[in-house]
Backbone as JSON, one array per atom type, in Angstrom:
{
  "sequence": "MDVYRADANDDFEPSRRTLKFEGAEREYFVALPRSFDPGETYWPLVFVHGGGGNARRNRKGMAIRKIADELGLPAVVILPRFITEDKQLSRFPLLGEGAFLREVLGDVCSEFSLHGKMLLGGYSMGGQFSHRFAFFNPDMVQACASLAAGTWSTPAGRLLIEGYGEVEDPGSFLTDRENAGRVPGRLRDLFDTRTAEVAALPAADGAEKVPFLVMCGTLDPRLSIARGFASRLRESGFEVETEWPRTPHSSDYERYRSGYDRYPRHAVHFFKKHTG",
  "N": [[-105.3, 97.93, -41.62], [-104.38, 101.22, -42.61], [-101.23, 102.28, -42.49], [-98.76, 104.71, -42.29], [-95.83, 104.44, -44.27], [-92.49, 105.25, -44.23], [-90.97, 107.3, -46.69], [-88.21, 108.25, -48.5], [-88.48, 110.39, -50.17], [-90.77, 111.83, -49.65], [-92.97, 113.94, -47.64], [-93.2, 113.55, -44.14], [-95.96, 111.98, -42.89], [-97.62, 110.75, -40.48], [-99.78, 107.99, -39.54], [-102.94, 108.51, -38.15], [-104.41, 107.41, -35.15], [-106.97, 106.38, -32.86], [-108.15, 106.0, -29.46], [-110.14, 105.03, -26.64], [-109.78, 106.57, -23.57], [-110.08, 106.79, -20.22], [-112.73, 107.6, -20.55], [-112.63, 109.48, -22.6], [-111.98, 110.34, -26.05], [-108.84, 109.78, -27.35], [-105.8, 110.5, -29.15], [-103.14, 109.1, -31.15], [-100.15, 108.57, -33.12], [-98.76, 106.58, -35.73], [-95.95, 105.2, -37.44], [-94.64, 103.07, -39.81], [-91.68, 101.16, -40.8], [-90.06, 101.62, -44.03], [-89.53, 99.15, -45.18], [-91.31, 97.38, -44.0], [-92.18, 94.29, -42.5], [-94.62, 92.08, -41.74], [-94.04, 89.69, -40.48], [-91.84, 90.04, -38.92], [-90.25, 91.1, -35.81], [-90.42, 94.15, -34.1], [-88.9, 97.09, -32.61], [-90.69, 99.06, -30.35], [-90.69, 102.45, -30.7], [-91.0, 105.19, -28.97], [-91.67, 108.6, -29.13], [-91.96, 111.61, -27.51], [-93.72, 114.62, -27.84], [-93.08, 118.21, -27.38], [-94.22, 120.76, -25.01], [-95.34, 122.86, -26.43], [-96.08, 121.73, -28.78], [-97.39, 119.08, -30.86], [-98.47, 115.69, -31.55], [-98.78, 115.06, -34.29], [-97.3, 116.99, -35.7], [-94.65, 116.6, -34.89], [-91.58, 117.46, -35.08], [-89.01, 116.33, -34.51], [-89.71, 113.69, -34.05], [-90.6, 113.05, -36.6], [-88.18, 113.18, -38.02], [-86.78, 111.11, -36.74], [-88.09, 108.79, -37.62], [-87.32, 108.64, -40.36], [-84.52, 108.58, -40.12], [-84.15, 106.25, -38.66], [-84.83, 104.31, -40.56], [-82.82, 104.83, -42.41], [-80.51, 104.15, -40.95], [-80.95, 101.54, -40.32], [-82.41, 100.7, -38.05], [-84.69, 98.61, -36.67], [-87.7, 99.6, -36.13], [-90.94, 100.49, -34.95], [-92.37, 103.53, -35.06], [-93.89, 105.49, -32.64], [-96.05, 108.04, -31.82], [-97.4, 109.57, -29.34], [-100.15, 111.71, -28.5], [-100.05, 114.01, -26.09], [-101.59, 115.59, -23.21], [-101.56, 119.05, -23.13], [-102.69, 121.24, -22.01], [-102.83, 121.02, -19.26], [-99.99, 120.81, -18.01], [-98.72, 119.39, -15.99], [-99.65, 116.79, -15.99], [-98.29, 115.65, -18.04], [-95.62, 116.26, -17.63], [-95.06, 114.83, -15.33], [-95.32, 111.58, -15.23], [-96.74, 109.9, -13.44], [-98.98, 111.3, -12.8], [-100.86, 111.03, -14.77], [-100.42, 110.84, -17.74], [-98.65, 108.76, -18.04], [-100.15, 106.43, -17.67], [-101.78, 106.66, -19.9], [-99.89, 106.3, -21.97], [-99.27, 103.6, -21.56], [-101.68, 102.45, -22.36], [-101.69, 103.15, -25.06], [-99.44, 101.69, -25.99], [-100.35, 99.09, -25.52], [-102.44, 99.01, -27.36], [-101.09, 99.28, -29.83], [-99.45, 97.01, -29.72], [-101.33, 95.04, -30.0], [-101.68, 94.76, -32.68], [-99.2, 94.58, -33.98], [-96.06, 92.82, -34.04], [-94.04, 93.29, -31.43], [-91.1, 94.09, -29.52], [-90.68, 93.49, -25.98], [-89.81, 95.65, -24.5], [-89.55, 99.24, -24.69], [-88.09, 101.83, -26.77], [-87.5, 104.96, -25.67], [-88.11, 108.42, -25.85], [-87.91, 112.05, -25.84], [-88.48, 115.59, -26.31], [-87.96, 118.65, -24.61], [-90.88, 119.27, -22.9], [-91.47, 116.63, -23.44], [-89.03, 115.48, -22.85], [-89.02, 115.75, -20.11], [-91.14, 114.05, -19.38], [-90.19, 111.57, -20.4], [-87.78, 110.79, -19.04], [-88.67, 110.49, -16.45], [-90.68, 108.56, -16.68], [-89.11, 106.38, -17.41], [-87.59, 106.09, -15.07], [-89.53, 105.14, -13.26], [-90.55, 102.93, -14.48], [-88.65, 100.85, -15.24], [-88.62, 98.26, -16.2], [-89.95, 98.4, -18.57], [-88.51, 99.88, -20.39], [-86.01, 100.02, -22.74], [-83.99, 101.79, -23.51], [-83.34, 105.27, -22.98], [-83.8, 108.49, -24.26], [-83.54, 111.6, -23.29], [-84.24, 114.94, -23.8], [-83.3, 118.3, -23.54], [-84.91, 119.16, -21.29], [-87.1, 121.09, -19.15], [-87.33, 120.71, -16.47], [-85.86, 118.35, -14.27], [-85.92, 115.21, -12.62], [-83.96, 113.72, -10.11], [-82.29, 110.53, -9.59], [-82.33, 110.15, -6.83], [-84.5, 111.57, -5.98], [-84.51, 114.35, -5.97], [-85.03, 117.68, -7.37], [-84.45, 119.36, -10.38], [-84.59, 122.55, -11.67], [-85.1, 124.7, -14.37], [-83.42, 127.8, -14.48], [-83.29, 128.0, -11.76], [-82.08, 125.78, -10.34], [-80.92, 123.05, -8.3], [-83.24, 121.41, -6.21], [-83.49, 120.31, -3.01], [-85.54, 119.35, -1.37], [-88.21, 118.77, -2.84], [-90.99, 118.52, -2.3], [-91.63, 120.26, -0.13], [-90.7, 122.67, -1.24], [-92.35, 123.05, -3.5], [-94.85, 123.37, -2.43], [-94.9, 125.82, -1.31], [-96.02, 128.76, -2.28], [-94.7, 131.15, -2.49], [-92.25, 130.6, -3.52], [-92.64, 130.43, -6.21], [-92.05, 132.75, -7.58], [-89.38, 132.55, -8.02], [-88.67, 131.07, -10.16], [-88.68, 130.62, -13.8], [-91.45, 132.17, -15.54], [-92.96, 130.43, -17.18], [-92.78, 128.06, -15.88], [-94.1, 128.21, -13.51], [-96.44, 126.92, -13.0], [-95.71, 124.58, -11.86], [-96.01, 124.7, -9.17], [-97.98, 123.14, -7.39], [-100.2, 121.08, -5.64], [-100.45, 118.43, -6.46], [-98.14, 117.98, -7.98], [-96.21, 118.39, -6.02], [-96.57, 116.11, -4.47], [-95.51, 114.02, -5.97], [-93.02, 114.74, -6.95], [-90.77, 114.3, -5.38], [-90.25, 111.62, -5.33], [-88.11, 108.81, -5.33], [-86.2, 107.07, -7.89], [-87.26, 103.88, -9.18], [-86.29, 100.59, -8.08], [-83.77, 99.1, -10.02], [-83.77, 100.96, -12.03], [-81.34, 102.0, -12.7], [-80.33, 100.35, -14.6], [-81.2, 101.16, -17.03], [-79.97, 102.66, -19.88], [-79.04, 106.05, -20.6], [-79.43, 108.85, -22.78], [-78.55, 112.16, -22.76], [-79.24, 115.36, -23.85], [-78.77, 118.81, -24.7], [-79.05, 122.16, -25.87], [-76.27, 124.38, -26.32], [-76.89, 127.04, -26.29], [-79.17, 127.16, -24.95], [-81.16, 128.04, -22.17], [-81.54, 125.96, -20.43], [-79.35, 124.39, -20.26], [-77.51, 124.14, -18.05], [-78.93, 122.71, -16.06], [-79.38, 120.36, -17.41], [-76.8, 119.35, -17.68], [-76.32, 119.01, -14.97], [-78.19, 117.03, -14.35], [-77.2, 114.85, -15.87], [-74.82, 114.44, -14.47], [-75.82, 113.66, -11.96], [-77.01, 111.26, -12.67], [-74.76, 109.7, -13.37], [-73.44, 109.61, -10.9], [-75.17, 107.97, -9.59], [-74.77, 105.52, -10.71], [-75.66, 105.07, -13.31], [-75.54, 104.37, -16.85], [-74.49, 106.76, -19.08], [-74.78, 108.87, -21.89], [-73.83, 111.95, -23.39], [-74.52, 114.94, -25.26], [-73.96, 118.18, -26.55], [-75.35, 120.17, -28.54], [-74.95, 123.11, -30.64], [-77.41, 125.03, -30.17], [-80.32, 127.11, -29.61], [-83.28, 126.89, -27.52], [-85.76, 126.46, -28.99], [-85.95, 128.12, -31.21], [-85.17, 129.96, -34.28], [-84.78, 127.94, -36.3], [-83.82, 127.47, -38.93], [-81.39, 128.82, -38.97], [-79.93, 127.39, -37.08], [-79.99, 124.82, -37.99], [-78.23, 122.59, -38.47], [-77.38, 121.96, -35.9], [-79.83, 121.41, -34.55], [-80.57, 119.17, -36.01], [-78.93, 117.25, -35.02], [-80.07, 116.16, -32.74], [-82.24, 114.14, -33.29], [-80.71, 112.4, -34.86], [-78.51, 111.57, -33.25], [-80.01, 110.38, -31.25], [-81.15, 108.14, -32.56], [-78.83, 106.71, -33.29], [-77.95, 106.13, -30.69], [-80.1, 104.57, -29.68], [-79.96, 102.41, -31.45], [-77.5, 101.31, -30.78], [-78.08, 100.29, -28.28], [-79.82, 98.24, -28.72], [-78.65, 96.03, -29.62]],
  "CA": [[-105.17, 99.34, -41.27], [-103.44, 101.96, -43.43], [-100.23, 102.93, -41.65], [-97.74, 105.37, -43.11], [-94.47, 103.91, -44.39], [-91.62, 106.37, -44.59], [-90.37, 107.34, -48.02], [-87.17, 109.27, -48.44], [-88.79, 111.51, -51.05], [-92.02, 112.51, -49.32], [-93.08, 114.53, -46.31], [-93.64, 112.59, -43.13], [-97.34, 112.15, -42.45], [-97.94, 109.5, -39.79], [-101.17, 107.57, -39.51], [-103.63, 108.85, -36.91], [-105.25, 106.38, -34.54], [-107.65, 106.85, -31.65], [-108.62, 105.02, -28.49], [-110.85, 105.6, -25.5], [-108.98, 106.55, -22.35], [-110.79, 107.47, -19.14], [-113.97, 108.16, -21.06], [-112.43, 110.46, -23.66], [-111.26, 109.87, -27.23], [-107.49, 110.3, -27.43], [-105.16, 110.12, -30.4], [-101.7, 108.91, -31.28], [-99.77, 108.39, -34.51], [-97.85, 105.45, -35.94], [-95.28, 105.12, -38.74], [-93.88, 101.82, -39.99], [-90.51, 101.28, -41.68], [-90.3, 101.44, -45.48], [-89.46, 97.73, -45.51], [-92.06, 96.67, -42.95], [-92.5, 92.88, -42.72], [-95.47, 91.68, -40.61], [-93.51, 88.5, -39.83], [-90.71, 90.43, -38.11], [-90.51, 91.77, -34.54], [-89.84, 95.49, -34.12], [-88.82, 97.86, -31.37], [-91.57, 100.22, -30.24], [-89.9, 103.64, -30.45], [-91.94, 106.24, -28.57], [-91.05, 109.91, -28.98], [-92.99, 112.5, -26.97], [-93.59, 116.01, -28.27], [-92.94, 119.23, -26.37], [-95.43, 121.37, -24.51], [-95.92, 123.75, -27.42], [-96.28, 121.01, -30.02], [-98.35, 117.98, -30.84], [-97.91, 114.45, -32.1], [-98.77, 115.04, -35.76], [-96.24, 117.85, -36.21], [-93.5, 116.39, -34.02], [-90.48, 117.54, -36.04], [-87.95, 115.37, -34.21], [-90.27, 112.37, -34.3], [-90.58, 112.88, -38.05], [-86.81, 112.88, -38.42], [-86.39, 109.82, -36.2], [-88.61, 107.74, -38.51], [-86.5, 108.54, -41.56], [-83.16, 108.19, -39.76], [-84.19, 104.84, -38.27], [-84.75, 103.54, -41.81], [-81.5, 105.06, -43.0], [-79.47, 103.47, -40.18], [-81.29, 100.13, -40.13], [-82.98, 100.39, -36.75], [-86.02, 98.05, -36.93], [-88.57, 100.2, -35.13], [-92.23, 101.11, -35.23], [-92.36, 104.8, -34.36], [-95.19, 105.79, -32.01], [-96.06, 109.43, -31.38], [-98.63, 109.84, -28.59], [-100.5, 113.11, -28.26], [-100.25, 114.22, -24.67], [-102.31, 116.78, -22.79], [-100.68, 120.21, -22.91], [-103.41, 122.27, -21.26], [-102.39, 120.82, -17.88], [-98.68, 120.22, -18.29], [-98.26, 118.49, -14.93], [-100.02, 115.43, -16.36], [-97.3, 115.16, -18.99], [-94.28, 116.36, -17.03], [-94.93, 113.81, -14.29], [-96.14, 110.47, -15.72], [-97.61, 109.31, -12.42], [-100.2, 112.1, -12.66], [-101.87, 110.74, -15.78], [-100.08, 110.42, -19.1], [-97.97, 107.46, -18.02], [-101.18, 105.41, -17.89], [-102.2, 106.76, -21.3], [-98.87, 105.66, -22.81], [-99.45, 102.16, -21.44], [-102.82, 102.1, -23.21], [-101.24, 103.26, -26.45], [-98.57, 100.56, -26.29], [-101.19, 97.91, -25.61], [-103.18, 99.08, -28.61], [-100.17, 98.99, -30.94], [-99.0, 95.62, -29.59], [-102.4, 94.13, -30.43], [-101.62, 94.61, -34.14], [-97.87, 94.34, -34.5], [-95.15, 92.06, -33.2], [-93.09, 94.24, -30.87], [-90.31, 93.68, -28.36], [-91.34, 93.78, -24.72], [-89.37, 96.94, -23.96], [-89.59, 100.31, -25.68], [-87.1, 102.89, -26.87], [-88.31, 106.09, -25.24], [-87.44, 109.7, -25.89], [-88.75, 113.23, -25.95], [-87.81, 116.88, -26.27], [-88.61, 119.67, -23.79], [-91.82, 118.58, -22.02], [-91.29, 115.2, -23.69], [-87.85, 115.06, -22.1], [-89.42, 115.62, -18.71], [-91.92, 112.82, -19.25], [-89.49, 110.33, -20.75], [-86.83, 110.3, -18.03], [-89.42, 110.08, -15.25], [-91.32, 107.29, -16.97], [-88.06, 105.35, -17.35], [-87.25, 105.89, -13.66], [-90.56, 104.39, -12.52], [-90.94, 101.72, -15.23], [-87.44, 100.38, -15.93], [-88.89, 97.0, -16.87], [-90.58, 98.67, -19.85], [-87.69, 100.78, -21.19], [-84.72, 99.49, -23.17], [-83.06, 102.92, -23.49], [-84.09, 106.52, -22.86], [-83.15, 109.7, -24.76], [-84.27, 112.76, -22.77], [-83.59, 116.06, -24.45], [-83.65, 119.7, -23.28], [-86.04, 119.26, -20.35], [-87.14, 122.27, -18.31], [-87.11, 120.2, -15.12], [-85.39, 116.96, -14.19], [-85.89, 114.55, -11.31], [-82.76, 112.91, -9.96], [-82.62, 109.2, -9.05], [-82.54, 110.22, -5.38], [-85.73, 112.28, -5.67], [-84.39, 115.8, -5.96], [-85.62, 118.29, -8.55], [-83.66, 120.4, -11.04], [-85.52, 123.46, -12.33], [-84.47, 125.75, -15.18], [-83.37, 129.13, -13.9], [-83.17, 127.95, -10.3], [-81.08, 124.82, -9.95], [-81.35, 121.83, -7.63], [-84.08, 121.53, -5.02], [-83.28, 119.11, -2.22], [-86.82, 118.89, -0.83], [-89.21, 119.27, -3.79], [-92.32, 118.6, -1.72], [-91.76, 121.52, 0.61], [-90.46, 123.8, -2.14], [-93.47, 123.25, -4.41], [-96.07, 123.73, -1.71], [-94.76, 127.2, -0.88], [-96.26, 129.56, -3.46], [-93.74, 132.26, -2.57], [-91.11, 130.16, -4.33], [-92.97, 130.5, -7.63], [-91.37, 133.91, -8.16], [-87.95, 132.28, -8.16], [-88.47, 130.26, -11.36], [-89.26, 131.27, -14.98], [-92.9, 132.23, -15.54], [-93.58, 129.28, -17.84], [-92.68, 126.91, -14.99], [-94.75, 128.49, -12.23], [-97.52, 125.95, -12.76], [-95.17, 123.47, -11.07], [-96.39, 124.87, -7.76], [-99.27, 122.45, -7.42], [-100.13, 120.01, -4.63], [-100.24, 117.14, -7.14], [-96.73, 117.9, -8.32], [-95.45, 118.26, -4.77], [-96.7, 114.75, -3.96], [-94.76, 113.03, -6.76], [-91.73, 115.25, -7.41], [-89.66, 113.85, -4.54], [-90.16, 110.16, -5.32], [-86.88, 108.3, -5.94], [-86.35, 106.11, -8.97], [-87.53, 102.51, -8.78], [-85.17, 99.64, -8.13], [-83.48, 98.62, -11.36], [-83.74, 102.05, -12.99], [-79.96, 102.25, -13.13], [-80.02, 99.46, -15.73], [-81.63, 101.82, -18.27], [-79.0, 103.64, -20.36], [-79.62, 107.36, -20.91], [-78.82, 109.89, -23.59], [-78.98, 113.5, -22.32], [-78.78, 116.39, -24.76], [-79.35, 120.14, -24.55], [-78.29, 123.12, -26.64], [-75.36, 125.26, -25.57], [-77.52, 128.36, -26.23], [-80.45, 126.94, -24.27], [-81.03, 128.31, -20.73], [-81.68, 124.72, -19.68], [-78.1, 123.62, -20.36], [-76.87, 123.84, -16.77], [-79.62, 121.64, -15.34], [-79.16, 119.11, -18.16], [-75.49, 118.86, -17.24], [-76.48, 118.54, -13.59], [-78.91, 115.76, -14.37], [-76.27, 113.82, -16.32], [-73.9, 114.17, -13.36], [-76.53, 112.89, -10.93], [-77.16, 109.89, -13.16], [-73.47, 109.0, -13.25], [-73.2, 109.39, -9.48], [-76.06, 106.88, -9.15], [-74.4, 104.29, -11.38], [-76.28, 104.93, -14.61], [-74.75, 104.56, -18.06], [-74.99, 108.03, -19.63], [-74.14, 109.58, -22.99], [-74.27, 113.33, -23.49], [-74.07, 115.77, -26.37], [-74.44, 119.54, -26.35], [-75.32, 120.87, -29.83], [-75.05, 124.58, -30.56], [-78.77, 125.45, -30.5], [-81.19, 127.61, -28.55], [-84.25, 125.84, -27.17], [-86.72, 126.11, -30.05], [-86.09, 129.21, -32.17], [-84.16, 130.09, -35.34], [-84.47, 126.59, -36.77], [-83.0, 127.46, -40.15], [-80.04, 129.27, -38.62], [-79.23, 126.37, -36.3], [-80.48, 123.53, -38.5], [-77.28, 121.49, -38.28], [-77.4, 121.6, -34.49], [-81.11, 120.75, -34.26], [-80.61, 117.85, -36.66], [-78.13, 116.29, -34.25], [-80.89, 115.5, -31.71], [-82.8, 112.85, -33.72], [-79.68, 111.48, -35.39], [-77.8, 110.97, -32.12], [-80.95, 109.5, -30.55], [-81.27, 106.87, -33.28], [-77.56, 105.99, -33.08], [-77.97, 105.66, -29.29], [-81.07, 103.48, -29.59], [-79.47, 101.25, -32.19], [-76.42, 100.71, -29.99], [-78.61, 99.6, -27.11], [-80.73, 97.15, -29.11], [-77.85, 94.9, -30.05]],
  "C": [[-104.12, 99.98, -42.15], [-102.48, 102.71, -42.53], [-99.14, 103.48, -42.54], [-96.42, 104.6, -43.08], [-93.58, 105.03, -44.9], [-91.07, 106.21, -45.99], [-89.4, 108.5, -48.03], [-87.54, 110.51, -49.24], [-90.09, 112.23, -50.7], [-91.97, 113.12, -47.93], [-93.67, 113.5, -45.37], [-95.07, 112.91, -42.72], [-97.79, 110.86, -41.79], [-99.43, 109.23, -39.78], [-101.8, 107.85, -38.15], [-104.48, 107.68, -36.45], [-105.87, 106.94, -33.26], [-107.98, 105.68, -30.73], [-109.36, 105.76, -27.38], [-109.99, 105.46, -24.25], [-109.69, 107.41, -21.32], [-111.99, 108.25, -19.66], [-113.84, 109.17, -22.18], [-111.71, 109.82, -24.84], [-109.91, 110.56, -27.28], [-106.83, 109.8, -28.7], [-103.66, 109.89, -30.23], [-101.42, 108.6, -32.75], [-98.72, 107.29, -34.62], [-97.23, 105.56, -37.33], [-94.42, 103.87, -38.79], [-92.65, 102.06, -40.86], [-90.91, 101.11, -43.15], [-90.39, 99.96, -45.82], [-90.21, 96.88, -44.49], [-92.43, 95.25, -43.39], [-93.34, 92.41, -41.54], [-94.98, 90.44, -39.88], [-92.33, 88.8, -38.91], [-91.16, 91.09, -36.8], [-89.74, 93.08, -34.5], [-89.77, 96.1, -32.73], [-89.89, 98.94, -31.39], [-90.72, 101.43, -29.85], [-90.88, 104.79, -30.21], [-91.19, 107.55, -28.43], [-92.14, 110.93, -28.65], [-92.7, 113.95, -27.35], [-93.44, 116.97, -27.08], [-94.26, 119.87, -25.99], [-96.1, 122.31, -25.49], [-96.22, 123.06, -28.73], [-97.39, 119.99, -29.92], [-97.75, 116.79, -31.55], [-97.8, 114.48, -33.61], [-97.62, 115.86, -36.33], [-95.01, 117.8, -35.3], [-92.26, 116.31, -34.91], [-89.39, 116.5, -35.77], [-88.44, 113.94, -34.36], [-90.29, 112.05, -35.78], [-89.19, 112.47, -38.52], [-86.37, 111.51, -37.95], [-86.88, 108.68, -37.09], [-87.7, 107.55, -39.72], [-85.07, 108.07, -41.23], [-83.11, 106.73, -39.33], [-84.12, 103.95, -39.5], [-83.36, 103.64, -42.42], [-80.42, 104.23, -42.3], [-79.79, 102.01, -39.87], [-81.74, 99.77, -38.74], [-84.41, 99.89, -36.97], [-87.02, 98.5, -35.87], [-89.89, 100.64, -35.74], [-92.28, 102.39, -34.4], [-93.77, 105.15, -33.91], [-95.11, 107.19, -31.42], [-97.38, 109.71, -30.66], [-98.9, 111.33, -28.47], [-100.88, 113.28, -26.8], [-101.03, 115.5, -24.4], [-101.32, 117.91, -22.52], [-101.38, 121.33, -22.14], [-103.06, 122.22, -19.77], [-101.06, 120.07, -17.96], [-98.19, 119.28, -17.2], [-98.57, 117.03, -15.27], [-98.99, 114.8, -17.28], [-95.88, 115.29, -18.48], [-94.02, 115.21, -16.07], [-95.85, 112.64, -14.64], [-97.11, 109.88, -14.71], [-98.92, 110.08, -12.26], [-101.21, 111.85, -13.77], [-101.38, 110.17, -17.09], [-99.23, 109.16, -19.16], [-98.96, 106.34, -18.27], [-101.68, 105.45, -19.33], [-101.18, 106.09, -22.22], [-98.99, 104.14, -22.73], [-100.61, 101.68, -22.32], [-102.44, 102.13, -24.68], [-100.39, 102.06, -26.83], [-99.38, 99.27, -26.4], [-101.96, 97.85, -26.91], [-102.3, 98.72, -29.8], [-99.72, 97.53, -30.91], [-100.07, 94.62, -30.02], [-102.37, 93.9, -31.93], [-100.26, 94.2, -34.67], [-97.05, 93.53, -33.5], [-94.03, 92.99, -32.73], [-92.32, 93.62, -29.71], [-91.0, 94.14, -27.08], [-90.92, 95.07, -24.05], [-89.36, 97.98, -25.08], [-88.31, 101.12, -25.67], [-87.88, 104.17, -26.65], [-87.51, 107.39, -25.29], [-88.43, 110.84, -25.96], [-87.93, 114.48, -25.79], [-88.63, 117.85, -25.44], [-89.58, 119.01, -22.81], [-91.7, 117.07, -22.19], [-90.06, 114.64, -23.01], [-88.15, 114.9, -20.62], [-90.19, 114.31, -18.5], [-91.04, 111.59, -19.38], [-88.55, 109.86, -19.64], [-87.56, 109.84, -16.78], [-90.14, 108.76, -15.49], [-90.3, 106.16, -16.88], [-87.66, 105.06, -15.91], [-88.24, 104.97, -12.95], [-90.99, 103.12, -13.22], [-89.72, 101.14, -15.96], [-87.63, 99.05, -16.63], [-89.51, 97.18, -18.25], [-89.69, 99.42, -20.83], [-86.33, 100.17, -21.47], [-83.64, 100.57, -23.11], [-83.88, 104.19, -23.55], [-83.25, 107.7, -23.35], [-83.98, 110.9, -24.33], [-83.52, 114.02, -23.15], [-84.18, 117.39, -23.99], [-84.85, 119.89, -22.37], [-85.94, 120.53, -19.52], [-87.03, 121.95, -16.84], [-86.63, 118.76, -15.24], [-85.58, 116.47, -12.76], [-84.62, 113.73, -11.24], [-83.15, 111.53, -9.43], [-82.91, 109.21, -7.56], [-83.79, 111.0, -4.99], [-85.58, 113.77, -5.46], [-84.9, 116.34, -7.29], [-84.68, 119.37, -9.07], [-84.61, 121.25, -11.88], [-84.73, 124.52, -13.1], [-84.53, 127.1, -14.46], [-83.26, 129.17, -12.39], [-82.04, 127.02, -9.87], [-81.69, 123.64, -9.22], [-82.13, 122.13, -6.36], [-83.96, 120.24, -4.23], [-84.58, 118.52, -1.69], [-87.95, 119.42, -1.72], [-90.6, 119.42, -3.19], [-92.55, 119.9, -0.99], [-91.64, 122.73, -0.3], [-91.7, 124.09, -2.98], [-94.79, 123.55, -3.72], [-96.03, 125.16, -1.16], [-94.86, 128.11, -2.1], [-95.3, 130.74, -3.58], [-92.53, 131.89, -3.42], [-91.38, 130.28, -5.82], [-92.28, 131.69, -8.3], [-89.9, 133.69, -8.41], [-87.63, 131.44, -9.4], [-89.06, 131.0, -12.56], [-90.79, 131.17, -14.98], [-93.56, 131.01, -16.14], [-93.53, 128.01, -16.98], [-93.4, 127.11, -13.65], [-95.94, 127.57, -11.95], [-97.02, 124.7, -12.06], [-95.66, 123.51, -9.63], [-97.85, 124.44, -7.59], [-99.16, 121.3, -6.42], [-99.91, 118.64, -5.26], [-98.76, 116.94, -7.45], [-95.88, 117.67, -7.07], [-95.48, 116.84, -4.24], [-95.83, 113.75, -4.69], [-93.33, 113.46, -7.09], [-90.55, 114.73, -6.61], [-89.49, 112.34, -4.51], [-88.86, 109.7, -5.97], [-87.18, 107.32, -7.05], [-86.57, 104.7, -8.41], [-86.27, 101.67, -8.82], [-84.99, 99.15, -9.56], [-83.42, 99.72, -12.4], [-82.34, 102.3, -13.53], [-79.52, 101.35, -14.28], [-80.43, 100.07, -17.07], [-80.56, 102.83, -18.7], [-79.7, 104.93, -20.8], [-78.76, 108.13, -21.9], [-79.41, 111.22, -23.11], [-78.37, 114.52, -23.28], [-79.48, 117.71, -24.43], [-78.45, 121.11, -25.31], [-77.41, 124.01, -25.79], [-75.89, 126.69, -25.48], [-78.87, 128.31, -25.51], [-80.28, 127.25, -22.78], [-81.15, 127.08, -19.86], [-80.39, 123.9, -19.62], [-77.55, 123.23, -18.99], [-77.59, 122.73, -16.02], [-79.52, 120.31, -16.09], [-77.81, 118.5, -17.78], [-75.57, 118.32, -15.81], [-77.18, 117.21, -13.52], [-77.98, 114.62, -14.81], [-75.28, 113.45, -15.21], [-74.56, 113.33, -12.28], [-76.75, 111.45, -11.38], [-75.86, 109.11, -12.98], [-73.16, 108.68, -11.79], [-74.02, 108.22, -8.95], [-75.82, 105.59, -9.9], [-75.06, 104.05, -12.72], [-75.24, 105.04, -15.72], [-75.33, 105.77, -18.79], [-74.13, 108.47, -20.81], [-74.66, 111.0, -22.99], [-73.79, 113.94, -24.8], [-74.73, 117.13, -26.21], [-74.35, 120.3, -27.67], [-75.41, 122.38, -29.65], [-76.43, 124.99, -31.07], [-79.37, 126.21, -29.32], [-82.24, 126.53, -28.25], [-85.15, 125.48, -28.34], [-86.89, 127.2, -31.1], [-85.0, 129.16, -33.23], [-83.75, 128.74, -35.92], [-83.54, 126.62, -37.98], [-81.56, 127.86, -39.83], [-79.25, 128.18, -37.93], [-79.61, 124.95, -36.75], [-79.51, 122.39, -38.22], [-77.23, 121.04, -36.83], [-78.68, 120.87, -34.12], [-81.17, 119.35, -34.85], [-79.81, 116.81, -35.9], [-78.96, 115.56, -33.19], [-81.46, 114.17, -32.21], [-81.74, 111.88, -34.22], [-78.92, 110.81, -34.25], [-78.73, 110.02, -31.38], [-81.06, 108.15, -31.25], [-79.98, 106.06, -33.16], [-77.53, 105.37, -31.68], [-78.92, 104.47, -29.15], [-80.54, 102.23, -30.29], [-78.37, 100.54, -31.41], [-76.95, 99.87, -28.85], [-79.71, 98.59, -27.45], [-79.97, 95.96, -29.67], [-77.85, 94.71, -31.55]]
}
């Protein structure tokens, strides 16, 4: 199979792969290190795109591949393409895309020698997916970098929502459509019976063994809930690193380039530290 190997002088173009999942053809992308050796064992490094993006043009995933080579993190970068038309499937892994990620990992593991746990991260919607997947599958996650999420679940099963704050009883809150007017318009699709059923679930036993990196821009309206999530993790005995770059959520990239560049670089440093 022809799989892209990163080159410091070219544009990142990962290799597209497909598989059948629940009767439909789905895609994901893979990029190997420049010095890939089929006799070596690598870390599967999964980075999930945001709700307005896709796997092929995952800017932070692109940067992570190059930085991993630069810093000597032996990783196979995997960029799954998640469903964005129904964001609940990707915000809450138990509703669908968690099972898809398992299929992707199985497919990649059939070709390459990979460690049994993954390095998992994501930005925005990908940050929502990544921390929840780590909570419910701690046996599969070596370390988790969740960045700039619009909602967070706490280990105790509470919900943090951008523009609103902490919800103590997510099930009741999300089944009352009148509450939809109290959150930003882009998050009103949270008010769904499926979401209400899973949003209040506490983290699985052993989740506190997964170290977390939490990042959000100081100009991002999601900053306060990111700080709140990091506090809830610490209160529950998790190991947590934080960084707050000076960025908005996703605009003015050139103006805030140095801040945006800190997300993938800090994530790779964090992952490398937690792989020994």
